[in-house]
N, C-alpha and C positions, 0 to 999 in steps of 0.2 A: 469498332472503332466511333471516335465522338465525331459528330456532326463536323462538316469543313467549316462552318461560320462561327463554331464555338472553340474558343483557345481551349486547347488540351489541359493548360495548367489549372485555369478557371474552372473548366468542367469538372477536372478530378478534385478540387477543392470543396466545390458545392456537393459532390458526391459523398466526399468524406464528412461534411457536417451533416447531411441527411442521414448516412447510416451511424454516425456517433449518437445523434438524437434517438434514432431507434433501437440500437443496442444498449445504450448506457442510461437514458434519462428516465424512462418509465419505472425502472426499479425504485426509483425514489417515492414512489407511492404504493407499490405492493410490498417492500421488504421491509419487516420490522427489526428490532433490536434483538439480536440474540444474546443471552444471558451469558456471561463471559467477558471477552476482551470489550465487545462493542457496550454492554451497559457501563463498564468501568469507564472507558474513555467517554462516553456520552456524559456520564456523571462529572467526571473532572472538567470537561468544558462546559458544561452548565453551571459548576461552582465558579468557574473562573468568571462567568459574566454575573452571577448572582450576588458575589463576595469580592469581585475585582482582585483576585488571587492569579493576577498576570506573571508575577515574577516567580512564585513559588505554586507549583501544581499541587492542588490538595484533593484528597478524596474523603468526603464526609468531614474536613476539618482537618485530617492529618496530611502532613505531605507526602506526595507521592512522586518519588524520584527516578523511577525506573526509565524515564525519558525525559528529554528536554521539552519545553512547551510549545514548541512551533505547531504541532497539529493541534492542539488543544486551542492555540490562538485562532488557528484558521477555522475550526468549528464553532469557536466562540463568536469569530466575527459573524457566522450565518445566522447565530442565535441572536445577537444583538440587531440584525437586520430584519429576520422573520419571525424571532422568536423562539422559545424551547420546544421545539416539537421533534419527532421521529423523522420526519421527512426534511426537516433542515440540516438533521445531523447526516443523513444518506446524501444531500444535497452537495455537502461538503466532499464526501468522499467522491462523488460521480466527478466534481469537477476538476479533481486533482487526476482522476482516470482519463478524462476527457484531454487535460493537457498533456499526458504521456502519450496518447493517440496522436496528438498534433504533433509531438516531438520524435515519433516514430517516422512521420511523413518527412518531417524536417532533416532527420538524419539520412533517410536516404537521399534527398534531394542534394543535400550537401555535399555528400560524398559521391554524385556525379549519376546517381538513379535516376529514370524517366519517372514523370507523373504517374504513370500506370502503375510501375514498379512500387512508388511510394504508396500510391493506393492501396496496392494489394497488401503491403506490408502492415498497414495501418489497420485494414479489415481483419487480417489474421490475428491482429493482436486483439482487438476488441471482442471478437468472436472466441478465442481460445476460452477454455472451461475455467481454469484459474483466475486469469485476468479478470474475466466478463463476473466472475463470483465475488471476488475481493474488489471490483470497483464500486459496488454499493455499501459495503461494511465498513463500519465506523471503526476504523483501525489505523495506526499509525503508518502502516506499512505502505500503504496505496501512496501516501505523500512523499515517502522516501523513494519510491519507484519513480516519481516525476523527477525530485531533485538530481538522483544518481544520473537519470539520461540527460537532464538539463547540462551537468557537467561534462558528459561526455559529447553533447553538443557543441557546447563550448569550446572545447578542446579540437573539435572538427574546424572550427573557425581559427583557432590560433594556430594550427598545423595544417592549412589547407593543402588538399592533394591536387588541387588545380591551379589555384593563381595564389599569389602571395600577395595579399593588399594589407595596408596599414590600419585601414578601417575594419577589416574582418579580424584582424589580430587584436585589435581594442574591444570589439564586440566579444569575441571569442573570451577574452580575458574576464569581462564583466559576466558573461554568463557562467564561465567556470567558476569563480569566486561566489556568484549568487548561487548556484548548485550546490557547491561543497558547503557552502554556510548552512542552506537551506536542509541540506543531507545531516548535516551535525547537530542541527538544533532541532531536528525532528527525532533521530535515533542514536544521538551519541557519534562518537569518532567512526563508527562504522559507516556513517555517510560520506566521509572522506577517504577512507582506507579502501572501499569497496570500488570507486571509480579509478582511484589514485593507482592501485594495484595493477588495472589493465593497462592505463595509460603510460604507466613506468615503464612495464614490460615489452610494450609495444615502441615506445622511443628507442630502448635499447636494442630491439631486434632489427629496427628499421635503420638504424645507423650502422649496424653489422653487416646487413645486407647490401647497404650502398655504400660500404667502406668510408663513411665519412661521420664526423662528430658535430652535430648542430647543436652547440651549447646555448644558444639564444632560446630554442624550444625548451630546455629544461630549466634555464632561469625563469622564463616566463610561466612554466607551469608551477615550478615552486612557488613563485610569487602570488600566483593565484589562489594555492591551497594556504599558504601563510596568510593572505589575506581574507581567506573564509574562516579562519581561526579567531578574528578579531571580535565577531559577535557572541561567539562562545564565549571567550575570556571576559566581556564585559558583562554577560548574564552571570557567570560563575562570581563575579564581584559583587553583584546586587545579590546573588543567592547566599554568598557569605554574611554579607550585611543582614539579611532578613531572616536567614535560618542557621548560620555557624557552620562552622568547620567540617563538623559532622557530615552535614548535607552535602558539600562540596566533595568530601571524601566518597561519599556513598555515588555521586553522579560521575566521578571522574575514574574512580579506582574500581569500586565494587560492580557498578553496571556496564563499565566500557571492557572491563578484563574478566570480570567473574564468568560470567558464560561462556566467552572465549577459550578461559583457561580450565573450566572445570570446576571452579570453586563452588557454583552454583549448581544444583541438580535439575533445573527446571529444563526439561525436554531435552535431556543428555541423550546422545546415541552416539555409536562408534563412526570412525572417520570415514567408513564406506557405506554409510545409511544413503546417502544421495544417489551413489551409484545403482544401489538396489532399487530406488525409487525413480530412477531416471526416464523408465517408460511412463511415467505418470504424469512427468512434465510436460505442460504445452500441449494437451490433448485437444481437439482432435487431430492436430498436425504435427504429432510427434516424429512419423514417419519423415515429412518433409523436413524437420528440423535435423534430424541424422543424417540424411542425403545433404543438406545444405552444409553441415559440418564438413562431410565427405567433399564436396564441391569446392569449399573455400581452402581446403587444404591441397586439392590437386592445382585449384587456379595459383596458388602461392608457390608450389613445388615448380610448375610450369613457367611461370611469368613473374615469380616475386611482386605480385600485385599487392600494393600497400594496403589497399582497401581490403583486401582479403585477410591480410594479416591483423588489421586493425578490428575487425570483426570476431576472428580468432581469439585474440588476446582479451577483448571483452567478454568472452564466454567463458574461455578454459580458465583464465588465472583466477577471477572472482569465484568461479566454481571451486577451485582447488582451495582457494582461502577460506571459503564456507566450509568446505567439507574440514577443515582443519578445527574448526570451531567445535566444542562439547556440544551446546545446544543446536538442535537442529529441528527445524518446520520447514513443509514445502512452501509456507509464504515468505521464508526469508529468500529464496531464490526468484521471487517476483520481480526485484529489478533485473534481472537478465531476460524478461521477457520480451521487450521491444527488440532487444538484438535478436533473440531467438526468431521473432516474426520476420526480421529483415532476411536473415540466412534463410529461412523455409520460403520467402517470396523469391529471393535468387534463385532457388533451385525449380521453383515453378516456373520461372521465366526462361530458365535453361531448358526446362521439358518441353514447354511450348515451342521454342525455337527451334530443338533438335529432332523432334519426334513427329509422330502422325497426330499427336494429341492437338498441334496447331491447327490442324484442318478442323478437327471437332469443336474447338473453341472458336475459330473464324465463323463458324454456321451462326453464331449468336453475337449481336452486336453489342458494344460496350454499354449502351444505355440497356439492355436486356440483361447483362450480368448484373448491373446495380439493381435493377428491378429484382432480379431473384435474391441478391443479399440481402436487400431491405425486406422483401417478403419473408426470408428466412428468420430474419430478426423480429418481426412482427410474431411468428409461430413461437418462436423461443419464449418473447415476453407473454403471450397468452398463457402458454404452458407453466411458465414460472409463478405467473401471479396464482394459479389454483396452488400450486405447490406452497406458495408463503402462506395464502389463506389457510391452508391445512395444518401447516405448523404454528401458525399463529394461535390456532385454538388448541394445539397440544403442546408445544415446547416453550414457546416465547412467553415471557414474564410479564408483558403490558397487562393482559387481561387479570394477571392476580393483582398488579398493583393498583390498576383501576378500582376494583373491587375494594382492595385494603382503604383506599383513599374515601371511598364511598362510604364504607362501616364507620371509619373513624369519624367523618365528617357528621354523619346522621346520629351516632351515638355518643359524639362527644369526647373521644377517646385520644390519646396522644400516642402516635405510633413510635414503637421503641423495638431497635434492632439488637438481637441477642446473639454474641458472637459472630458478628457477620463476616463473612469472606469479602474481597474486593469486589465481585461481580454485585452482591447484595448492597454493599455501600454505595456503589455507583449508580445502580437503578433506584435506590431511594432519593438520592440526592435528585437525579434527572426527572423522576415522576413526581416526587413531593415537590420539586423545586424549592426545598429549604434543606437543611441539615436535620438528620434524624439522630435523637438519643440512643446511645449504644448501649446503656445500663438501665436496669429499671429503676422507675422512681416511686417512692413511696407515696400513699395517701392518694394516688390518682388512677383514674379507671384508663387501661393501656391497650393497645393492641401490639403483639410482642411478635415480631417477625422473625424467623429463623429457617436456616437452609440445614438440611439433615438426610443424608443418604441412606440411613440406617433407620431401623424401627419400622412402624407402619405408615410412613409418609408415602402418599401415592406418587406414582411416576407421572409428575405433571407438574407445568410451571417450573421447571428445572429444581424440583424438591424442595420448594419455597411453601412454608404454612405459616398462617396466622392465628393466633390464639387469643381470644377474648380474656383478660386478666382483670381481675383474680378469679373470674367465674370458672375458666376453663384450667385453672390450677392443677388439677387431678389430671387432666388429660395431658398436660405438660410433662407433670412428673411421670405419668406413665411412658411417654414417649423415650424421656431421656432413661428411665431403668432399662429400656430395650436397646441402649446404643451398646 
């Protein structure tokens, strides 16, 4: 237990801050940018700052409209404050993850949970493998997680389980609108559909169980989501002005419905794919999650508890919705991680109350449990630092680009990208901090950068190679004859 002279709420908040700093922040200085999504996103954010492309995201000068610009704005803000550095890009991701951990705490407290239960849920979230791994990756998904859970937190204010206060309802409306708007501006309409699906089913199920219809909640919820569409609509108008109708069509139709309906083949999987991968989710606490789901279902059946119904709706309904989508990746399930952490914490709390495990847990004070969690975080960070250092020397492309920049400067060459994929264009803008030419220019000494998995290209630096042209024209031709 916490000391008598220390308020439990304040003590748990301080413990949460300490654990979050230990588990999340050190990755900013130990983790580099992996070639792929991270170099692409970092390149777009860097270009946003360098060339002031705040309304139309661009990748090496070309419009990139797969996602709305919110995450690029967020990362660009850190670039404006600290400069264009790898750690600044990581800091943008870590702050979004830290905000999500705080939301997990607040979700539990708003639903009537104790400070200890809230701290347990937040710790399970920050120490789960997928969330911790993605908390420092420069990808849009981590900001989507924050906004989706902010929407759910706002709804708890709007439909408070304990007290109906006008102030709570107004705050709930603002949180819901802000969360849904941020989600839409981060990853399109999915940012509103994902939280709205769970909320909508809960509203209907709760009214059916209570044999009443609270139309006010429906109207306020619908009004909050409608308000959230206003920033998206304004951005589309600006996008139409700057890039034309084709850009708007790409954003609204192609990227919102293409991957869901299967017209795009990226990451396509059968509808049961997430069921097969379910044991991989929320490791190493997967068993606690499954038991928590069973416990919530049992509690709902026994007492018709609206809190258990709420948690089940926010887990099962979005899971089913994402399973219907054609494109599937484990990271798409990340918005459900905070709710999974709460259910796992519920099960642990139930076990401590009902079994002999409570006696074992009681042998250690609450401060000692916090110390163990903090020490575990330190050990994980030390191990991770060694892993990222090894990876930086083998897989990451930062070393390659630093050497390319050095050669170009010393030998007075122009860096030219040859048939570059998205990851190469993004990395070029981020590391060069300028747009790179994508076609050979006659009459100049150039450094051609190419990415090719075939031929005799070494399996390092993500298959990137640089050729001095025209001196190595023979080597270049030999490479392409082997493709």
